[in-house]
C-alpha positions in Angstrom: -51.7 38.0 -17.3 -49.6 40.1 -19.6 -50.4 37.7 -22.3 -54.4 38.5 -22.2 -53.7 42.2 -22.1 -51.1 41.3 -25.5 -54.3 39.4 -26.7 -56.6 42.2 -26.2 -54.2 44.5 -28.1 -54.2 42.3 -31.0 -57.9 42.2 -31.4 -58.6 45.8 -30.7 -55.7 46.5 -33.6 -57.2 44.1 -35.9 -60.5 44.9 -35.7 -59.4 49.1 -35.8 -57.7 48.0 -39.1 -54.1 49.0 -37.1 -51.9 47.1 -39.4 -47.8 46.6 -39.7 -46.4 48.2 -43.0 -43.1 47.1 -42.9 -40.6 44.4 -41.3 -37.8 47.0 -40.6 -36.8 46.6 -37.4 -36.1 49.5 -36.4 -39.9 50.7 -37.3 -41.7 51.8 -34.1 -44.9 52.6 -35.9 -48.1 50.7 -37.2 -50.5 52.7 -39.6 -54.4 52.7 -39.7 -56.2 54.5 -42.8 -59.2 56.0 -41.6 -61.6 58.6 -41.3 -61.3 61.7 -39.4 -63.4 61.9 -36.5 -63.6 65.6 -36.3 -62.6 69.0 -37.7 -59.0 69.8 -37.5 -57.4 73.3 -38.2 -53.5 72.8 -38.7 -50.7 74.8 -40.0 -54.0 76.8 -41.8 -55.4 74.3 -43.4 -58.9 72.8 -42.3 -59.6 68.8 -42.2 -62.6 68.0 -41.9 -64.7 65.3 -40.4 -64.8 62.1 -42.5 -61.7 63.3 -44.5 -59.1 60.3 -45.3 -56.1 60.3 -42.4 -53.2 58.7 -41.9 -53.0 57.4 -38.2 -50.3 56.5 -36.7 -49.7 54.0 -33.7 -47.1 52.9 -31.2 -45.9 49.6 -32.6 -45.7 48.4 -28.9 -43.5 45.2 -29.3 -40.7 47.6 -31.1 -40.9 50.3 -28.6 -36.6 50.5 -26.7 -37.2 49.2 -23.3 -37.3 52.2 -20.9 -34.4 51.5 -18.6 -34.9 50.8 -14.7 -34.1 54.4 -13.4 -35.8 56.5 -15.8 -35.3 57.7 -19.1 -31.6 58.4 -19.7 -30.4 60.4 -22.6 -29.0 57.5 -24.9 -32.5 56.0 -24.6 -34.0 59.3 -25.5 -31.4 60.0 -28.7 -32.5 56.6 -29.8 -35.9 56.7 -29.1 -36.0 60.1 -31.3 -34.3 58.1 -34.2 -36.6 55.3 -34.2 -39.2 58.0 -34.1 -37.7 59.8 -37.3 -36.8 56.9 -39.0 -40.3 55.3 -38.6 -41.9 58.2 -40.0 -39.6 58.3 -43.0 -40.8 54.5 -43.5 -44.7 55.7 -43.1 -43.7 58.6 -46.0 -41.9 56.4 -48.3 -45.2 53.7 -47.8 -47.4 56.9 -48.6 -45.3 57.7 -52.0 -45.7 54.1 -53.0 -49.1 53.4 -52.4 -52.0 54.6 -54.4 -54.3 53.6 -51.2 -52.9 56.6 -49.4 -52.8 59.1 -52.5 -56.4 60.7 -51.3 -54.7 61.1 -47.4 -55.0 64.8 -46.4 -53.1 64.6 -43.0 -50.9 62.3 -40.5 -52.5 62.1 -37.2 -51.8 60.4 -33.8 -53.2 60.2 -30.0 -51.3 59.5 -27.0 -51.3 59.5 -23.1 -47.7 59.2 -22.7 -47.3 63.0 -22.8 -49.8 65.7 -22.0 -51.0 68.8 -23.8 -51.1 70.7 -20.6 -47.3 69.4 -19.7 -44.5 71.0 -21.5 -43.1 67.2 -21.5 -39.7 66.4 -24.0 -42.6 64.5 -25.8 -44.7 67.7 -26.7 -42.0 69.5 -27.6 -39.9 66.7 -30.1 -43.2 66.2 -31.2 -43.7 69.9 -32.7 -39.8 69.9 -33.8 -40.7 67.1 -35.5 -43.6 69.0 -37.3 -46.7 68.1 -35.7 -49.5 70.2 -33.9 -50.2 68.8 -30.8 -53.9 69.6 -29.6 -55.7 68.6 -26.4 -57.6 65.5 -26.9 -61.0 65.4 -28.6 -63.0 62.8 -26.3 -65.8 61.2 -28.7 -67.3 59.4 -26.0 -66.8 62.2 -23.0 -64.8 61.7 -19.8 -66.2 58.2 -19.3 -64.3 57.3 -22.6 -61.3 58.8 -22.0 -61.0 56.9 -19.0 -61.1 53.5 -20.5 -59.2 55.0 -23.1 -56.7 55.5 -20.7 -57.3 52.1 -18.8 -56.4 50.3 -21.7 -52.9 52.9 -22.3 -52.2 51.8 -18.5 -52.4 48.1 -19.3 -50.5 48.4 -22.4 -47.7 49.9 -20.8 -47.7 47.4 -18.0 -47.7 44.5 -20.3 -44.8 46.1 -22.6 -42.9 48.4 -20.4 -43.7 48.5 -17.0 -40.9 50.7 -16.0 -43.1 53.8 -17.7 -45.4 54.0 -15.3 -43.3 54.7 -12.8 -43.4 58.5 -13.6 -47.0 58.1 -15.2 -49.5 58.1 -12.0 -53.0 56.4 -13.9 -55.1 59.6 -12.6 -53.0 61.9 -14.0 -52.9 60.0 -17.8 -53.9 63.2 -20.4 -54.2 62.1 -24.3 -53.3 64.6 -26.6 -53.2 64.4 -30.4 -50.6 65.3 -32.9 -51.5 66.2 -36.6 -49.9 67.5 -39.7 -50.6 68.0 -43.3 -49.8 65.0 -45.6 -48.0 67.0 -47.9 -45.8 68.6 -45.2 -44.9 64.8 -43.7 -44.0 64.1 -47.3 -41.8 67.3 -47.6 -39.9 66.3 -44.4 -39.7 62.7 -44.2 -40.5 61.8 -48.0 -36.3 61.5 -48.2 -34.3 58.6 -49.0 -34.7 56.2 -45.7 -31.4 55.3 -44.0 
């Protein structure tokens, strides 16, 4: 069954234009060049629906596996380091490839931390310069239910320990956004 979920994940990524942009083994992100699905106000700047944005997606196969007993300080520090390293790789890709010249913002969505809960994930994203917003539901609650179900399947297929602390019915999606110029300013330096 896990193989079937992974196959569906591959098909969804392919259909959505989500791709690996590096072979760096410490990278935990894939990217997707797309248009903003709705208007967003971040850092006193308005991103209009239809403007070019770069979405970041978890590269599930490369994420550090959560220890059997749950998150540890060592695991959390490793994840933080990998997130920052991955952002630096994304920034370098943006600087080196003209396809990204018109990108207005970097965005992502997740069910891993909730906007209403002040979790470590929310605080980490804010500390890294992102604005964390409630999820914009293009298909309403019905669509969000199916998106959360798919996220639940991915957790089970790639890192089932993470399901222990996240009940399916408690999953709430959030969005992260950062202005492209600010992202390059923060992460466009040397990649180590």
